[in-house]
N, CA, C and O atoms as a printed pandas DataFrame, in Angstrom:
     atom_number atom_name residue_name chain_id  residue_number  x_coord  y_coord  z_coord
0              1         N          UNK        A               1  -83.798   -2.008   76.248
1              2        CA          UNK        A               1  -82.547   -1.300   76.118
2              3         C          UNK        A               1  -82.861    0.167   75.868
3              4         O          UNK        A               1  -83.669    0.487   74.996
4              5         N          UNK        A               2  -82.234    1.059   76.620
5              6        CA          UNK        A               2  -82.535    2.463   76.425
6              7         C          UNK        A               2  -81.758    3.040   75.247
7              8         O          UNK        A               2  -80.847    2.406   74.716
8              9         N          UNK        A               3  -82.130    4.244   74.853
9             10        CA          UNK        A               3  -81.561    4.891   73.675
10            11         C          UNK        A               3  -80.055    5.082   73.790
11            12         O          UNK        A               3  -79.338    4.899   72.806
12            13         N          UNK        A               4  -79.563    5.445   74.964
13            14        CA          UNK        A               4  -78.134    5.658   75.158
14            15         C          UNK        A               4  -77.351    4.359   74.946
15            16         O          UNK        A               4  -76.295    4.377   74.314
16            17         N          UNK        A               5  -77.846    3.254   75.455
17            18        CA          UNK        A               5  -77.169    1.970   75.261
18            19         C          UNK        A               5  -77.150    1.573   73.793
19            20         O          UNK        A               5  -76.147    1.057   73.300
20            21         N          UNK        A               6  -78.240    1.807   73.100
21            22        CA          UNK        A               6  -78.301    1.499   71.670
22            23         C          UNK        A               6  -77.301    2.360   70.912
23            24         O          UNK        A               6  -76.567    1.860   70.060
24            25         N          UNK        A               7  -77.270    3.647   71.217
25            26        CA          UNK        A               7  -76.346    4.565   70.552
26            27         C          UNK        A               7  -74.894    4.146   70.798
27            28         O          UNK        A               7  -74.087    4.161   69.869
28            29         N          UNK        A               8  -74.553    3.774   72.026
29            30        CA          UNK        A               8  -73.192    3.345   72.334
30            31         C          UNK        A               8  -72.834    2.050   71.618
31            32         O          UNK        A               8  -71.703    1.895   71.156
32            33         N          UNK        A               9  -73.777    1.118   71.517
33            34        CA          UNK        A               9  -73.528   -0.151   70.840
34            35         C          UNK        A               9  -73.282    0.053   69.346
35            36         O          UNK        A               9  -72.535   -0.711   68.734
36            37         N          UNK        A              10  -73.895    1.065   68.759
37            38        CA          UNK        A              10  -73.765    1.316   67.330
38            39         C          UNK        A              10  -72.645    2.304   67.005
39            40         O          UNK        A              10  -72.462    2.671   65.844
40            41         N          UNK        A              11  -71.904    2.730   68.012
41            42        CA          UNK        A              11  -70.773    3.636   67.802
42            43         C          UNK        A              11  -69.639    2.859   67.155
43            44         O          UNK        A              11  -69.310    1.757   67.593
44            45         N          UNK        A              12  -69.047    3.422   66.124
45            46        CA          UNK        A              12  -67.939    2.758   65.444
46            47         C          UNK        A              12  -66.628    3.091   66.149
47            48         O          UNK        A              12  -66.368    4.248   66.481
48            49         N          UNK        A              13  -65.810    2.071   66.372
49            50        CA          UNK        A              13  -64.512    2.267   66.997
50            51         C          UNK        A              13  -63.443    1.550   66.182
51            52         O          UNK        A              13  -63.731    0.586   65.473
52            53         N          UNK        A              14  -62.221    2.025   66.289
53            54        CA          UNK        A              14  -61.113    1.460   65.525
54            55         C          UNK        A              14  -60.721    0.099   66.091
55            56         O          UNK        A              14  -60.425   -0.036   67.278
56            57         N          UNK        A              15  -60.727   -0.884   65.235
57            58        CA          UNK        A              15  -60.263   -2.222   65.596
58            59         C          UNK        A              15  -58.769   -2.339   65.338
59            60         O          UNK        A              15  -58.026   -2.856   66.172
60            61         N          UNK        A              16  -58.331   -1.856   64.174
61            62        CA          UNK        A              16  -56.931   -2.025   63.787
62            63         C          UNK        A              16  -56.486   -0.886   62.885
63            64         O          UNK        A              16  -57.279   -0.307   62.142
64            65         N          UNK        A              17  -55.214   -0.586   62.967
65            66        CA          UNK        A              17  -54.579    0.374   62.067
66            67         C          UNK        A              17  -53.535   -0.406   61.284
67            68         O          UNK        A              17  -52.580   -0.933   61.855
68            69         N          UNK        A              18  -53.724   -0.474   59.974
69            70        CA          UNK        A              18  -52.907   -1.342   59.126
70            71         C          UNK        A              18  -52.123   -0.534   58.102
71            72         O          UNK        A              18  -52.441    0.622   57.823
72            73         N          UNK        A              19  -51.098   -1.163   57.551
73            74        CA          UNK        A              19  -50.193   -0.492   56.617
74            75         C          UNK        A              19  -50.672   -0.536   55.173
75            76         O          UNK        A              19  -50.344    0.357   54.391
76            77         N          UNK        A              20  -51.442   -1.558   54.803
77            78        CA          UNK        A              20  -51.843   -1.691   53.403
78            79         C          UNK        A              20  -53.343   -1.937   53.271
79            80         O          UNK        A              20  -54.001   -2.448   54.178
80            81         N          UNK        A              21  -53.849   -1.556   52.113
81            82        CA          UNK        A              21  -55.254   -1.801   51.806
82            83         C          UNK        A              21  -55.510   -3.310   51.721
83            84         O          UNK        A              21  -56.592   -3.778   52.076
84            85         N          UNK        A              22  -54.516   -4.066   51.251
85            86        CA          UNK        A              22  -54.660   -5.524   51.172
86            87         C          UNK        A              22  -54.896   -6.124   52.552
87            88         O          UNK        A              22  -55.787   -6.956   52.721
88            89         N          UNK        A              23  -54.100   -5.706   53.547
89            90        CA          UNK        A              23  -54.297   -6.202   54.909
90            91         C          UNK        A              23  -55.703   -5.871   55.400
91            92         O          UNK        A              23  -56.369   -6.706   56.011
92            93         N          UNK        A              24  -56.146   -4.646   55.128
93            94        CA          UNK        A              24  -57.480   -4.223   55.559
94            95         C          UNK        A              24  -58.561   -5.073   54.898
95            96         O          UNK        A              24  -59.536   -5.456   55.544
96            97         N          UNK        A              25  -58.387   -5.367   53.617
97            98        CA          UNK        A              25  -59.370   -6.188   52.897
98            99         C          UNK        A              25  -59.407   -7.615   53.447
99           100         O          UNK        A              25  -60.481   -8.202   53.586
100          101         N          UNK        A              26  -58.239   -8.168   53.759
101          102        CA          UNK        A              26  -58.188   -9.528   54.319
102          103         C          UNK        A              26  -58.887   -9.554   55.680
103          104         O          UNK        A              26  -59.677  -10.454   55.965
104          105         N          UNK        A              27  -58.590   -8.564   56.510
105          106        CA          UNK        A              27  -59.235   -8.492   57.826
106          107         C          UNK        A              27  -60.740   -8.321   57.677
107          108         O          UNK        A              27  -61.508   -8.983   58.375
108          109         N          UNK        A              28  -61.170   -7.448   56.783
109          110        CA          UNK        A              28  -62.601   -7.251   56.588
110          111         C          UNK        A              28  -63.274   -8.531   56.091
111          112         O          UNK        A              28  -64.406   -8.823   56.475
112          113         N          UNK        A              29  -62.593   -9.285   55.253
113          114        CA          UNK        A              29  -63.147  -10.551   54.781
114          115         C          UNK        A              29  -63.313  -11.549   55.920
115          116         O          UNK        A              29  -64.325  -12.245   56.011
116          117         N          UNK        A              30  -62.303  -11.610   56.787
117          118        CA          UNK        A              30  -62.378  -12.521   57.941
118          119         C          UNK        A              30  -63.510  -12.112   58.876
119          120         O          UNK        A              30  -64.231  -12.962   59.398
120          121         N          UNK        A              31  -63.661  -10.809   59.086
121          122        CA          UNK        A              31  -64.745  -10.318   59.944
122          123         C          UNK        A              31  -66.102  -10.625   59.316
123          124         O          UNK        A              31  -67.027  -11.065   60.000
124          125         N          UNK        A              32  -66.212  -10.393   58.033
125          126        CA          UNK        A              32  -67.469  -10.652   57.327
126          127         C          UNK        A              32  -67.853  -12.126   57.415
127          128         O          UNK        A              32  -69.030  -12.457   57.555
128          129         N          UNK        A              33  -66.860  -13.009   57.333
129          130        CA          UNK        A              33  -67.129  -14.448   57.446
130          131         C          UNK        A              33  -67.707  -14.813   58.805
131          132         O          UNK        A              33  -68.399  -15.823   58.931
132          133         N          UNK        A              34  -67.432  -14.007   59.819
133          134        CA          UNK        A              34  -67.966  -14.232   61.171
134          135         C          UNK        A              34  -69.238  -13.418   61.419
135          136         O          UNK        A              34  -69.771  -13.408   62.528
136          137         N          UNK        A              35  -69.718  -12.734   60.373
137          138        CA          UNK        A              35  -70.945  -11.956   60.502
138          139         C          UNK        A              35  -70.746  -10.601   61.168
139          140         O          UNK        A              35  -71.699  -10.014   61.681
140          141         N          UNK        A              36  -69.511  -10.102   61.165
141          142        CA          UNK        A              36  -69.197   -8.827   61.803
142          143         C          UNK        A              36  -69.043   -7.763   60.718
143          144         O          UNK        A              36  -68.210   -7.895   59.821
144          145         N          UNK        A              37  -69.842   -6.722   60.809
145          146        CA          UNK        A              37  -69.764   -5.628   59.856
146          147         C          UNK        A              37  -68.568   -4.745   60.192
147          148         O          UNK        A              37  -68.324   -4.431   61.357
148          149         N          UNK        A              38  -67.825   -4.348   59.163
149          150        CA          UNK        A              38  -66.675   -3.466   59.359
150          151         C          UNK        A              38  -66.561   -2.527   58.169
151          152         O          UNK        A              38  -67.164   -2.745   57.119
152          153         N          UNK        A              39  -65.780   -1.489   58.359
153          154        CA          UNK        A              39  -65.527   -0.560   57.262
154          155         C          UNK        A              39  -64.225    0.168   57.521
155          156         O          UNK        A              39  -63.710    0.190   58.639
156          157         N          UNK        A              40  -63.698    0.771   56.442
157          158        CA          UNK        A              40  -62.445    1.501   56.545
158          159         C          UNK        A              40  -62.756    2.989   56.715
159          160         O          UNK        A              40  -63.658    3.531   56.076
160          161         N          UNK        A              41  -61.993    3.622   57.584
161          162        CA          UNK        A              41  -62.121    5.076   57.720
162          163         C          UNK        A              41  -61.572    5.697   56.437
163          164         O          UNK        A              41  -60.505    5.314   55.955
164          165         N          UNK        A              42  -62.305    6.646   55.899
165          166        CA          UNK        A              42  -61.890    7.334   54.671
166          167         C          UNK        A              42  -61.563    6.326   53.571
167          168         O          UNK        A              42  -60.467    6.338   53.012
168          169         N          UNK        A              43  -62.506    5.470   53.274
169          170        CA          UNK        A              43  -62.334    4.368   52.332
170          171         C          UNK        A              43  -61.773    4.820   50.981
171          172         O          UNK        A              43  -60.914    4.146   50.413
172          173         N          UNK        A              44  -62.244    5.937   50.474
173          174        CA          UNK        A              44  -61.764    6.414   49.172
174          175         C          UNK        A              44  -60.288    6.768   49.248
175          176         O          UNK        A              44  -59.513    6.390   48.370
176          177         N          UNK        A              45  -59.888    7.496   50.297
177          178        CA          UNK        A              45  -58.483    7.842   50.458
178          179         C          UNK        A              45  -57.628    6.597   50.671
179          180         O          UNK        A              45  -56.500    6.528   50.183
180          181         N          UNK        A              46  -58.152    5.629   51.385
181          182        CA          UNK        A              46  -57.417    4.391   51.638
182          183         C          UNK        A              46  -57.097    3.684   50.326
183          184         O          UNK        A              46  -55.997    3.159   50.156
184          185         N          UNK        A              47  -58.037    3.669   49.413
185          186        CA          UNK        A              47  -57.813    3.022   48.127
186          187         C          UNK        A              47  -56.780    3.763   47.289
187          188         O          UNK        A              47  -55.974    3.138   46.599
188          189         N          UNK        A              48  -56.800    5.080   47.346
189          190        CA          UNK        A              48  -55.898    5.896   46.534
190          191         C          UNK        A              48  -54.485    5.934   47.113
191          192         O          UNK        A              48  -53.504    5.784   46.384
192          193         N          UNK        A              49  -54.387    6.136   48.428
193          194        CA          UNK        A              49  -53.091    6.372   49.055
194          195         C          UNK        A              49  -52.510    5.165   49.785
195          196         O          UNK        A              49  -51.541    5.313   50.530
196          197         N          UNK        A              50  -53.063    4.001   49.595
197          198        CA          UNK        A              50  -52.635    2.837   50.383
198          199         C          UNK        A              50  -51.167    2.470   50.175
199          200         O          UNK        A              50  -50.562    1.847   51.048
200          201         N          UNK        A              51  -50.588    2.841   49.045
201          202        CA          UNK        A              51  -49.181    2.520   48.794
202          203         C          UNK        A              51  -48.238    3.658   49.174
203          204         O          UNK        A              51  -47.030    3.556   48.958
204          205         N          UNK        A              52  -48.765    4.723   49.729
205          206        CA          UNK        A              52  -47.948    5.854   50.144
206          207         C          UNK        A              52  -47.287    5.535   51.481
207          208         O          UNK        A              52  -47.969    5.171   52.439
208          209         N          UNK        A              53  -45.960    5.669   51.552
209          210        CA          UNK        A              53  -45.283    5.387   52.826
210          211         C          UNK        A              53  -45.860    6.217   53.966
211          212         O          UNK        A              53  -46.063    7.424   53.831
212          213         N          UNK        A              54  -46.117    5.563   55.077
213          214        CA          UNK        A              54  -46.638    6.254   56.251
214          215         C          UNK        A              54  -48.149    6.352   56.304
215          216         O          UNK        A              54  -48.703    6.680   57.353
216          217         N          UNK        A              55  -48.835    6.077   55.195
217          218        CA          UNK        A              55  -50.295    6.128   55.205
218          219         C          UNK        A              55  -50.821    4.875   55.893
219          220         O          UNK        A              55  -50.413    3.761   55.566
220          221         N          UNK        A              56  -51.713    5.058   56.830
221          222        CA          UNK        A              56  -52.270    3.923   57.553
222          223         C          UNK        A              56  -53.768    3.845   57.350
223          224         O          UNK        A              56  -54.444    4.862   57.190
224          225         N          UNK        A              57  -54.273    2.639   57.358
225          226        CA          UNK        A              57  -55.688    2.393   57.109
226          227         C          UNK        A              57  -56.319    1.866   58.394
227          228         O          UNK        A              57  -55.851    0.887   58.977
228          229         N          UNK        A              58  -57.381    2.527   58.820
229          230        CA          UNK        A              58  -58.090    2.110   60.027
230          231         C          UNK        A              58  -59.308    1.275   59.640
231          232         O          UNK        A              58  -60.116    1.676   58.802
232          233         N          UNK        A              59  -59.420    0.112   60.265
233          234        CA          UNK        A              59  -60.596   -0.733   60.108
234          235         C          UNK        A              59  -61.439   -0.541   61.361
235          236         O          UNK        A              59  -60.953   -0.712   62.479
236          237         N          UNK        A              60  -62.690   -0.188   61.168
237          238        CA          UNK        A              60  -63.594    0.083   62.278
238          239         C          UNK        A              60  -64.687   -0.970   62.357
239          240         O          UNK        A              60  -65.071   -1.567   61.352
240          241         N          UNK        A              61  -65.177   -1.184   63.562
241          242        CA          UNK        A              61  -66.318   -2.075   63.814
242          243         C          UNK        A              61  -67.244   -1.370   64.800
243          244         O          UNK        A              61  -66.860   -0.391   65.439
244          245         N          UNK        A              62  -68.450   -1.873   64.911
245          246        CA          UNK        A              62  -69.368   -1.326   65.902
246          247         C          UNK        A              62  -68.955   -1.796   67.290
247          248         O          UNK        A              62  -68.464   -2.913   67.457
248          249         N          UNK        A              63  -69.154   -0.949   68.266
249          250        CA          UNK        A              63  -68.744   -1.244   69.641
250          251         C          UNK        A              63  -69.312   -2.574   70.127
251          252         O          UNK        A              63  -68.635   -3.312   70.843
252          253         N          UNK        A              64  -70.524   -2.878   69.750
253          254        CA          UNK        A              64  -71.164   -4.119   70.193
254          255         C          UNK        A              64  -70.437   -5.361   69.680
255          256         O          UNK        A              64  -70.566   -6.439   70.262
256          257         N          UNK        A              65  -69.673   -5.216   68.592
257          258        CA          UNK        A              65  -68.969   -6.346   67.982
258          259         C          UNK        A              65  -67.476   -6.357   68.289
259          260         O          UNK        A              65  -66.756   -7.254   67.850
260          261         N          UNK        A              66  -67.010   -5.363   69.042
261          262        CA          UNK        A              66  -65.570   -5.168   69.188
262          263         C          UNK        A              66  -64.842   -6.387   69.755
263          264         O          UNK        A              66  -63.835   -6.809   69.185
264          265         N          UNK        A              67  -65.314   -6.957   70.845
265          266        CA          UNK        A              67  -64.606   -8.075   71.473
266          267         C          UNK        A              67  -64.469   -9.255   70.520
267          268         O          UNK        A              67  -63.392   -9.838   70.400
268          269         N          UNK        A              68  -65.554   -9.605   69.846
269          270        CA          UNK        A              68  -65.516  -10.721   68.897
270          271         C          UNK        A              68  -64.597  -10.374   67.722
271          272         O          UNK        A              68  -63.839  -11.224   67.256
272          273         N          UNK        A              69  -64.662   -9.136   67.248
273          274        CA          UNK        A              69  -63.816   -8.700   66.132
274          275         C          UNK        A              69  -62.341   -8.739   66.516
275          276         O          UNK        A              69  -61.502   -9.133   65.706
276          277         N          UNK        A              70  -62.017   -8.336   67.740
277          278        CA          UNK        A              70  -60.625   -8.351   68.172
278          279         C          UNK        A              70  -60.091   -9.784   68.232
279          280         O          UNK        A              70  -58.919  -10.018   67.936
280          281         N          UNK        A              71  -60.928  -10.732   68.605
281          282        CA          UNK        A              71  -60.514  -12.137   68.608
282          283         C          UNK        A              71  -60.181  -12.605   67.192
283          284         O          UNK        A              71  -59.201  -13.322   66.993
284          285         N          UNK        A              72  -60.984  -12.209   66.216
285          286        CA          UNK        A              72  -60.719  -12.554   64.816
286          287         C          UNK        A              72  -59.403  -11.904   64.386
287          288         O          UNK        A              72  -58.577  -12.547   63.737
288          289         N          UNK        A              73  -59.205  -10.646   64.740
289          290        CA          UNK        A              73  -57.980   -9.928   64.412
290          291         C          UNK        A              73  -56.759  -10.627   65.010
291          292         O          UNK        A              73  -55.753  -10.811   64.326
292          293         N          UNK        A              74  -56.845  -11.017   66.281
293          294        CA          UNK        A              74  -55.726  -11.709   66.937
294          295         C          UNK        A              74  -55.416  -13.034   66.239
295          296         O          UNK        A              74  -54.252  -13.410   66.105
296          297         N          UNK        A              75  -56.437  -13.726   65.805
297          298        CA          UNK        A              75  -56.244  -15.024   65.157
298          299         C          UNK        A              75  -55.593  -14.862   63.783
299          300         O          UNK        A              75  -54.687  -15.619   63.432
300          301         N          UNK        A              76  -56.051  -13.879   63.005
301          302        CA          UNK        A              76  -55.565  -13.720   61.630
302          303         C          UNK        A              76  -54.299  -12.878   61.522
303          304         O          UNK        A              76  -53.520  -13.053   60.584
304          305         N          UNK        A              77  -54.084  -11.973   62.462
305          306        CA          UNK        A              77  -52.923  -11.082   62.442
306          307         C          UNK        A              77  -52.268  -11.041   63.820
307          308         O          UNK        A              77  -52.223   -9.976   64.437
308          309         N          UNK        A              78  -51.766  -12.151   64.313
309          310        CA          UNK        A              78  -51.248  -12.168   65.690
310          311         C          UNK        A              78  -50.128  -11.169   65.942
311          312         O          UNK        A              78  -50.068  -10.575   67.019
312          313         N          UNK        A              79  -49.236  -10.971   64.968
313          314        CA          UNK        A              79  -48.138  -10.028   65.164
314          315         C          UNK        A              79  -48.624   -8.590   65.252
315          316         O          UNK        A              79  -48.104   -7.800   66.041
316          317         N          UNK        A              80  -49.614   -8.253   64.449
317          318        CA          UNK        A              80  -50.149   -6.889   64.472
318          319         C          UNK        A              80  -51.047   -6.663   65.683
319          320         O          UNK        A              80  -51.049   -5.583   66.273
320          321         N          UNK        A              81  -51.804   -7.686   66.046
321          322        CA          UNK        A              81  -52.770   -7.546   67.143
322          323         C          UNK        A              81  -52.085   -7.261   68.479
323          324         O          UNK        A              81  -52.645   -6.567   69.328
324          325         N          UNK        A              82  -50.894   -7.787   68.665
325          326        CA          UNK        A              82  -50.224   -7.567   69.956
326          327         C          UNK        A              82  -49.831   -6.116   70.137
327          328         O          UNK        A              82  -49.565   -5.689   71.261
328          329         N          UNK        A              83  -49.786   -5.335   69.045
329          330        CA          UNK        A              83  -49.427   -3.918   69.144
330          331         C          UNK        A              83  -50.646   -3.015   69.281
331          332         O          UNK        A              83  -50.516   -1.838   69.619
332          333         N          UNK        A              84  -51.817   -3.557   69.020
333          334        CA          UNK        A              84  -53.048   -2.769   69.141
334          335         C          UNK        A              84  -53.531   -2.817   70.584
335          336         O          UNK        A              84  -53.414   -3.844   71.252
336          337         N          UNK        A              85  -54.062   -1.727   71.049
337          338        CA          UNK        A              85  -54.630   -1.723   72.383
338          339         C          UNK        A              85  -56.080   -2.160   72.310
339          340         O          UNK        A              85  -56.768   -1.893   71.325
340          341         N          UNK        A              86  -56.537   -2.820   73.335
341          342        CA          UNK        A              86  -57.918   -3.277   73.393
342          343         C          UNK        A              86  -58.768   -2.135   73.914
343          344         O          UNK        A              86  -58.502   -1.579   74.980
344          345         N          UNK        A              87  -59.790   -1.793   73.153
345          346        CA          UNK        A              87  -60.734   -0.753   73.562
346          347         C          UNK        A              87  -61.786   -1.407   74.441
347          348         O          UNK        A              87  -62.501   -2.305   73.994
348          349         N          UNK        A              88  -61.884   -0.973   75.662
349          350        CA          UNK        A              88  -62.813   -1.604   76.610
350          351         C          UNK        A              88  -64.139   -0.868   76.716
351          352         O          UNK        A              88  -64.912   -1.129   77.638
352          353         N          UNK        A              89  -64.418    0.038   75.802
353          354        CA          UNK        A              89  -65.670    0.821   75.859
354          355         C          UNK        A              89  -66.817   -0.013   75.395
355          356         O          UNK        A              89  -67.954    0.460   75.368
């Protein structure tokens, strides 16, 4: 595998944009149970401002895990997943 492919596989992309820190934690737990590493964009701000109206929390995964992660997201959050676009990168 060349360096460019490795770099692209390790690029973090947004899996979901959620309304609450609780939703993000539940999704991250489900991903972790499947062996998928994830993290929240601006994790510190997410913890502080998660109850602020209009504040959204982004859960990111590595590009190499995106398809599997999106399947977990669809299974655990079917109503939210239908509004997210699938990143095909």
